[in-house]
C-alpha positions as CSV (number, residue, x, y, z in Angstrom):
1,X,29.4,40.0,-101.3
2,X,33.1,39.4,-102.1
3,X,33.2,41.5,-105.3
4,X,36.5,41.4,-107.2
5,X,37.2,43.8,-110.1
6,X,39.9,41.4,-111.3
7,X,37.2,38.8,-112.2
8,X,35.3,41.4,-114.2
9,X,38.4,42.4,-116.1
10,X,39.3,38.8,-116.8
11,X,35.9,38.1,-118.1
12,X,36.0,41.2,-120.4
13,X,39.3,39.9,-121.8
14,X,37.7,36.5,-122.4
15,X,34.8,38.1,-124.3
16,X,37.2,40.2,-126.4
17,X,39.2,37.1,-127.2
18,X,36.0,35.2,-128.3
19,X,35.0,38.1,-130.6
20,X,38.5,38.2,-132.0
21,X,38.4,34.4,-132.7
22,X,35.0,34.8,-134.4
23,X,36.4,37.7,-136.6
24,X,39.5,35.6,-137.4
25,X,37.3,32.7,-138.6
26,X,35.2,34.9,-140.8
27,X,38.3,36.5,-142.3
28,X,40.3,33.3,-142.9
29,X,37.5,30.8,-143.5
30,X,39.2,27.9,-141.7
31,X,37.6,24.4,-142.3
32,X,34.5,24.5,-140.1
33,X,34.2,20.7,-139.7
34,X,37.6,20.7,-137.9
35,X,36.8,23.5,-135.5
36,X,33.4,22.3,-134.3
37,X,34.8,19.9,-131.6
38,X,37.3,22.4,-130.2
39,X,34.5,25.0,-130.1
40,X,32.3,22.6,-128.1
41,X,35.2,22.0,-125.7
42,X,35.6,25.8,-125.4
43,X,31.9,26.1,-124.7
44,X,32.2,23.6,-121.8
45,X,35.2,25.5,-120.3
46,X,33.3,28.8,-120.6
47,X,30.3,27.3,-118.8
48,X,32.5,26.3,-115.9
49,X,34.0,29.8,-115.8
50,X,30.5,31.4,-115.9
51,X,29.4,29.6,-112.7
52,X,32.8,29.8,-110.9
53,X,33.1,33.6,-111.5
54,X,29.6,34.2,-110.3
55,X,30.1,32.2,-107.2
56,X,33.4,34.0,-106.6
57,X,31.6,37.3,-106.7
58,X,28.4,36.5,-104.8
59,X,29.0,33.3,-102.9
60,X,25.8,31.9,-104.5
61,X,25.0,29.2,-107.0
62,X,21.3,29.1,-106.2
63,X,20.1,32.5,-107.1
64,X,18.0,34.1,-109.9
65,X,20.9,34.8,-112.2
66,X,22.6,31.3,-111.8
67,X,19.3,29.6,-112.5
68,X,18.8,31.8,-115.6
69,X,22.3,31.0,-116.9
70,X,21.8,27.3,-116.2
71,X,18.7,27.3,-118.4
72,X,20.4,29.5,-121.1
73,X,23.4,27.2,-121.2
74,X,21.4,24.0,-121.4
75,X,18.9,25.1,-123.9
76,X,21.3,26.9,-126.2
77,X,24.3,24.6,-125.8
78,X,23.2,21.3,-124.4
79,X,24.2,19.4,-127.5
80,X,27.7,20.9,-127.4
81,X,28.2,19.1,-124.1
82,X,27.2,15.8,-125.8
83,X,29.6,16.5,-128.6
84,X,32.5,16.9,-126.1
85,X,31.8,13.3,-124.8
86,X,30.9,11.9,-128.2
87,X,27.5,11.1,-126.8
88,X,25.2,12.6,-129.5
89,X,23.7,9.6,-131.3
90,X,21.7,11.6,-133.8
91,X,24.5,14.0,-134.7
92,X,24.9,17.6,-133.8
93,X,21.4,19.1,-134.2
94,X,20.4,16.1,-136.2
95,X,23.0,16.8,-138.9
96,X,20.6,19.2,-140.5
97,X,23.0,22.2,-140.7
98,X,26.2,22.5,-142.7
99,X,29.4,22.7,-140.5
100,X,29.7,26.4,-141.3
101,X,26.3,27.2,-139.9
102,X,26.9,25.1,-136.8
103,X,30.2,26.8,-136.0
104,X,28.7,30.3,-136.5
105,X,25.8,29.5,-134.2
106,X,28.2,28.1,-131.6
107,X,30.5,31.1,-131.6
108,X,27.6,33.5,-131.5
109,X,26.1,31.6,-128.5
110,X,29.4,31.8,-126.7
111,X,29.8,35.5,-127.4
112,X,26.1,36.1,-126.5
113,X,26.2,34.2,-123.2
114,X,29.6,35.8,-122.3
115,X,28.0,39.2,-122.9
116,X,25.2,38.4,-120.6
117,X,27.7,37.2,-118.0
118,X,29.7,40.4,-118.3
119,X,26.6,42.5,-117.9
120,X,25.6,40.6,-114.8
121,X,29.0,41.0,-113.2
122,X,28.8,44.8,-113.9
123,X,25.3,44.9,-112.5
124,X,26.6,43.6,-109.2
125,X,29.0,46.6,-108.9
126,X,26.5,49.1,-107.2
127,X,25.7,46.4,-104.6
128,X,29.3,45.3,-103.8
129,X,29.4,47.2,-100.4
130,X,25.7,47.0,-99.5
131,X,24.5,45.0,-96.5
132,X,21.2,43.6,-95.2
133,X,19.2,46.3,-93.6
134,X,17.9,45.5,-90.1
135,X,14.2,45.7,-89.5
136,X,12.5,45.7,-86.2
137,X,10.6,42.5,-85.3
138,X,7.2,44.2,-85.2
139,X,7.8,45.8,-88.6
140,X,8.9,42.5,-90.0
141,X,5.9,40.7,-88.6
142,X,3.6,43.3,-90.2
143,X,5.3,42.8,-93.6
144,X,5.0,39.0,-93.3
145,X,1.3,39.2,-92.5
146,X,0.6,41.6,-95.3
147,X,2.5,39.5,-97.8
148,X,0.7,36.3,-96.7
149,X,-2.7,38.1,-97.0
150,X,-1.9,39.2,-100.5
151,X,-0.9,35.6,-101.4
152,X,-4.1,34.2,-99.9
153,X,-6.2,36.7,-101.8
154,X,-4.5,35.7,-105.0
155,X,-5.1,32.1,-104.3
156,X,-8.8,32.6,-103.4
157,X,-9.3,34.6,-106.6
158,X,-7.6,32.0,-108.8
159,X,-8.1,28.5,-107.5
160,X,-11.7,28.0,-108.9
161,X,-10.8,29.5,-112.3
162,X,-7.7,27.3,-112.4
163,X,-9.7,24.2,-111.6
164,X,-12.1,25.2,-114.4
165,X,-9.3,25.7,-116.9
166,X,-7.7,22.5,-115.6
167,X,-10.8,20.5,-116.2
168,X,-11.0,21.4,-119.8
169,X,-7.2,20.9,-120.3
170,X,-7.2,17.4,-118.7
171,X,-10.3,16.4,-120.7
172,X,-8.6,17.5,-124.0
173,X,-5.3,15.9,-123.3
174,X,-6.8,12.6,-122.1
175,X,-8.8,12.4,-125.4
176,X,-6.3,13.8,-127.9
177,X,-2.9,14.2,-126.4
178,X,-0.9,17.4,-125.6
179,X,-0.4,18.9,-129.0
180,X,-3.9,18.4,-130.5
181,X,-5.7,18.8,-127.2
182,X,-4.2,22.1,-126.2
183,X,-2.8,23.8,-129.3
184,X,-5.4,23.0,-132.0
185,X,-8.3,24.5,-130.2
186,X,-9.9,27.9,-130.9
187,X,-8.1,30.7,-129.0
188,X,-10.1,32.1,-126.1
189,X,-10.4,35.9,-126.2
190,X,-12.3,38.8,-124.6
191,X,-14.5,38.2,-121.6
192,X,-14.3,34.4,-122.2
193,X,-10.6,34.5,-121.3
194,X,-11.3,35.7,-117.8
195,X,-10.8,32.3,-116.2
196,X,-7.4,31.9,-117.9
197,X,-6.4,35.4,-116.7
198,X,-7.5,34.7,-113.1
199,X,-5.9,31.3,-113.1
200,X,-2.6,32.9,-113.8
201,X,-2.5,34.3,-110.2
202,X,-2.3,30.9,-108.6
203,X,1.4,30.4,-108.6
204,X,2.3,34.1,-107.7
205,X,-0.2,33.7,-104.8
206,X,1.6,30.6,-103.6
207,X,4.9,32.5,-103.8
208,X,3.6,35.4,-101.7
209,X,2.0,33.0,-99.2
210,X,5.2,31.0,-98.9
211,X,7.5,34.0,-98.2
212,X,4.9,35.6,-95.9
213,X,4.3,32.5,-93.8
214,X,7.6,32.8,-92.0
215,X,7.8,29.7,-89.9
216,X,4.1,28.9,-89.8
217,X,3.7,25.4,-91.0
218,X,0.2,25.7,-92.3
219,X,1.1,28.4,-94.8
220,X,4.2,26.7,-95.9
221,X,2.4,23.4,-96.5
222,X,-0.4,25.1,-98.4
223,X,2.0,27.1,-100.6
224,X,4.4,24.2,-101.4
225,X,1.4,21.9,-101.9
226,X,-0.1,24.3,-104.5
227,X,3.2,24.5,-106.4
228,X,3.8,20.8,-106.2
229,X,0.3,19.9,-107.5
230,X,0.6,22.6,-110.2
231,X,3.9,21.1,-111.4
232,X,2.7,17.5,-111.3
233,X,-0.5,18.4,-113.2
234,X,1.5,20.3,-115.9
235,X,3.9,17.4,-116.3
236,X,0.9,15.1,-116.8
237,X,-0.5,17.5,-119.4
238,X,2.8,17.7,-121.1
239,X,3.4,21.4,-120.4
240,X,7.0,21.0,-119.0
241,X,8.1,24.7,-119.0
242,X,5.4,25.9,-116.5
243,X,6.0,22.9,-114.3
244,X,9.8,23.3,-114.1
245,X,9.9,27.1,-113.8
246,X,7.4,27.1,-110.9
247,X,9.3,24.3,-109.2
248,X,12.7,26.0,-109.4
249,X,11.4,29.5,-108.5
250,X,9.9,28.0,-105.4
251,X,13.1,26.2,-104.6
252,X,15.1,29.4,-104.8
253,X,12.5,31.2,-102.7
254,X,12.6,28.5,-100.0
255,X,16.4,28.6,-100.0
256,X,16.4,32.4,-99.8
257,X,13.7,33.0,-97.2
258,X,12.8,29.8,-95.3
259,X,15.9,27.6,-94.9
260,X,19.0,26.9,-97.1
261,X,18.4,24.0,-99.4
262,X,20.9,21.2,-99.1
263,X,23.0,20.3,-102.2
264,X,21.7,16.8,-102.1
265,X,18.1,18.0,-102.3
266,X,18.9,20.2,-105.3
267,X,20.7,17.3,-107.0
268,X,17.7,15.0,-106.3
269,X,15.2,17.4,-107.8
270,X,17.5,18.0,-110.8
271,X,17.8,14.2,-111.3
272,X,14.0,13.8,-111.1
273,X,13.6,16.5,-113.7
274,X,16.2,15.0,-116.0
275,X,14.3,11.6,-115.8
276,X,10.9,13.2,-116.4
277,X,11.7,15.5,-119.3
278,X,12.3,12.8,-122.0
279,X,9.6,10.6,-120.7
280,X,7.0,13.4,-120.8
281,X,8.2,14.4,-124.3
282,X,7.8,10.8,-125.5
283,X,4.2,10.3,-124.3
284,X,2.6,13.7,-124.1
285,X,1.1,13.7,-127.6
286,X,-0.7,10.4,-126.9
287,X,-4.1,10.1,-125.4
288,X,-4.6,8.3,-122.1
289,X,-5.1,4.8,-123.5
290,X,-2.1,5.1,-125.8
291,X,0.1,6.4,-122.9
292,X,-0.7,3.3,-120.9
293,X,0.5,1.1,-123.7
294,X,3.6,3.2,-124.6
295,X,5.0,4.3,-121.3
296,X,6.7,1.0,-120.4
297,X,8.5,0.9,-123.8
298,X,9.6,4.5,-123.8
299,X,10.6,4.2,-120.1
300,X,12.9,1.3,-120.9
301,X,14.4,3.0,-124.0
302,X,15.0,6.4,-122.5
303,X,16.1,5.3,-119.1
304,X,19.3,3.8,-120.7
305,X,20.7,7.4,-120.6
306,X,18.1,10.0,-119.5
307,X,20.8,12.7,-119.2
308,X,21.7,12.3,-122.9
309,X,18.1,12.4,-123.9
310,X,17.4,15.5,-121.8
311,X,20.5,17.4,-122.9
312,X,19.9,16.5,-126.5
313,X,16.3,17.7,-126.5
314,X,16.9,20.9,-124.5
315,X,20.0,21.7,-126.6
316,X,18.1,21.6,-129.8
317,X,17.1,25.2,-129.2
318,X,20.5,26.1,-130.7
319,X,18.8,25.3,-134.1
320,X,16.7,28.4,-133.8
321,X,20.0,30.4,-133.5
322,X,21.4,28.6,-136.6
323,X,18.3,29.1,-138.6
324,X,18.0,32.8,-137.7
325,X,21.7,33.4,-138.6
326,X,21.0,31.8,-142.0
327,X,17.9,33.8,-142.7
328,X,18.8,37.2,-141.4
329,X,19.5,39.4,-143.3
330,X,19.4,37.1,-146.4
331,X,15.6,36.6,-146.2
332,X,14.5,39.1,-143.5
333,X,16.1,42.4,-142.6
334,X,17.3,43.2,-139.2
335,X,14.6,44.3,-136.8
336,X,16.8,47.0,-135.3
337,X,15.0,46.8,-131.9
338,X,11.5,46.5,-133.2
339,X,10.8,43.2,-131.6
340,X,11.7,44.5,-128.2
341,X,9.6,47.6,-128.8
342,X,6.5,45.6,-129.8
343,X,7.2,43.2,-126.9
344,X,7.0,46.1,-124.4
345,X,3.6,47.0,-125.9
346,X,2.2,43.6,-125.0
347,X,1.8,44.9,-121.5
348,X,-0.9,47.3,-122.7
349,X,-4.5,46.2,-123.1
350,X,-6.1,46.1,-126.5
351,X,-8.1,49.3,-126.0
352,X,-7.3,51.5,-129.0
353,X,-6.6,49.1,-131.9
354,X,-8.7,46.6,-133.8
355,X,-5.6,44.3,-133.7
356,X,-3.0,44.8,-131.0
357,X,0.4,46.0,-132.4
358,X,2.2,43.1,-130.8
359,X,-0.1,40.6,-132.5
360,X,0.1,42.4,-135.9
361,X,3.9,42.4,-135.7
362,X,3.9,38.6,-135.0
363,X,5.9,36.4,-132.8
364,X,9.5,35.6,-134.0
365,X,9.0,31.9,-133.2
366,X,5.9,31.9,-135.5
367,X,7.8,33.6,-138.3
368,X,10.7,31.1,-138.0
369,X,8.5,27.9,-138.1
370,X,6.5,29.2,-141.1
371,X,9.7,30.0,-142.9
372,X,11.6,26.8,-142.1
373,X,8.9,24.2,-141.7
374,X,5.5,25.3,-143.1
375,X,4.1,21.8,-142.7
376,X,4.6,21.9,-139.0
377,X,3.3,25.5,-138.8
378,X,0.2,24.5,-140.6
379,X,-0.9,22.2,-137.8
380,X,0.0,24.9,-135.1
381,X,3.4,23.2,-134.5
382,X,6.4,25.3,-133.4
383,X,10.2,25.2,-132.9
384,X,10.4,27.6,-130.0
385,X,12.9,30.5,-130.2
386,X,15.9,31.8,-128.3
387,X,16.7,35.2,-126.6
388,X,20.1,34.9,-128.4
389,X,18.4,34.4,-131.8
390,X,16.2,37.5,-131.0
391,X,19.3,39.6,-130.3
392,X,20.9,38.5,-133.6
393,X,17.7,39.1,-135.5
394,X,17.6,42.7,-134.2
395,X,21.2,43.8,-134.3
396,X,23.4,41.2,-136.0
397,X,26.9,40.2,-134.9
398,X,28.0,43.6,-133.8
399,X,25.0,45.0,-132.0
400,X,23.7,41.8,-130.3
401,X,26.5,41.6,-127.7
402,X,25.5,45.1,-126.5
403,X,21.8,44.2,-126.3
404,X,22.7,41.0,-124.4
405,X,25.0,42.9,-122.1
406,X,22.1,45.1,-121.2
407,X,19.9,42.1,-120.4
408,X,22.7,40.7,-118.2
409,X,23.1,44.1,-116.5
410,X,19.4,44.0,-115.5
411,X,19.6,40.4,-114.3
412,X,22.8,41.1,-112.3
413,X,21.3,44.2,-110.7
414,X,18.3,42.2,-109.7
415,X,20.5,39.5,-108.2
416,X,22.5,42.1,-106.3
417,X,19.5,43.9,-105.0
418,X,17.6,40.8,-103.9
419,X,20.6,39.3,-102.2
420,X,20.4,42.0,-99.4
421,X,16.6,42.5,-99.4
422,X,14.5,41.6,-96.4
423,X,11.2,42.6,-97.8
424,X,9.1,39.5,-98.3
425,X,6.9,41.0,-101.0
426,X,10.0,41.9,-103.1
427,X,11.3,38.4,-102.7
428,X,8.0,36.9,-103.9
429,X,7.9,39.3,-106.8
430,X,11.4,38.3,-107.7
431,X,10.3,34.6,-107.8
432,X,7.6,35.6,-110.2
433,X,10.2,37.3,-112.4
434,X,12.5,34.3,-112.2
435,X,9.8,32.0,-113.5
436,X,9.4,34.2,-116.5
437,X,13.1,34.6,-117.0
438,X,13.6,30.9,-117.1
439,X,11.2,30.7,-120.0
440,X,13.0,33.6,-121.7
441,X,16.1,31.4,-121.8
442,X,14.5,29.5,-124.7
443,X,12.0,32.0,-125.9
444,X,11.6,35.6,-127.0
445,X,10.8,38.8,-125.2
446,X,7.1,39.0,-126.4
447,X,6.3,35.7,-124.7
448,X,7.7,36.8,-121.4
449,X,5.9,40.2,-121.3
450,X,2.6,38.5,-122.3
């Protein structure tokens, strides 16, 4: 690791400058409509700095933190990139927000992501002089066998429940489409939820098997086959987040443990995802017969510029930041850390309460959609959320950067630790964490802990 304190100091100065600019705007109330485009350009420049500075410190661009930041940048600032190139045909966030709200959300996003980056750079500091510990070949072989055995046990316990759950999901989606088929059904609870719980071990099992297989082709083929089929099925169902997170977590794990992945391979996978995202979004709410009629038209329309379609849709998560900043504290008081506290309780089983505290507190995404769009909420629709919006909802302008710096500190420490780890079980567990962290980029803490 080629750690440089100068990079950290430079980034801290950039963060201080951003906060000073935000304070200056609030003090002097400059015309927001004139500042939106320069702010989008600044966001693009900052994004380039994020990845350059991280690669300068670690030598990596395919690691857990880089993938998390890529997801965070695309979901919370994808439309800013389109604005830079005047490629946003529907207007910035659909022209729903006044310029003042857009500018505030943009500045807060830049401050928030810069705080995460600073925390991650600081999190690397304890690992700057560490090196990979050597392990004897017999000990390494035992670790690999044990890790592969754990993976096989997870797969054996989960494959039949997963097929059972998959059968019901495919039947519902083929008949009614993604939204009605999967989200307007009665929630499964108690003992009846056992298949869903066991099915959740399938992808972790594949990760453990992959990293524990070493160079054994059979184990590698089985693990990659499971993840590939899982992602393909979820794309068919319309559940894009599980498909993408499993795919990229496996990609990192392969790169880290099996063999370095070529840049052309990464670009090819990224291009395929960019093409699939808008197509899946266009047809997933249709039943099977309607999909067959619609797919050719949507394919033609959206393939004119799939990158614009994907960036525009992913970047719409910035609207959750803008809405939250408009509503808090005007409509709802600051949570002052309560959402993080209740999220941590989600790890506890519901043994002592008639209603679990996390459920009674409610998800922030649910609160937002009921407040902003009750009609959508009434049919179980949602807007998603953002970890940046959650930080603002808890602590506002002044406390959120500290909370986000702590999140970055944890992610940076994880990246520094795993860079020098040779323990296969630790690498597999990190891949599981990475899959959840990628969802956190456009979600809230409660959904990750659950």
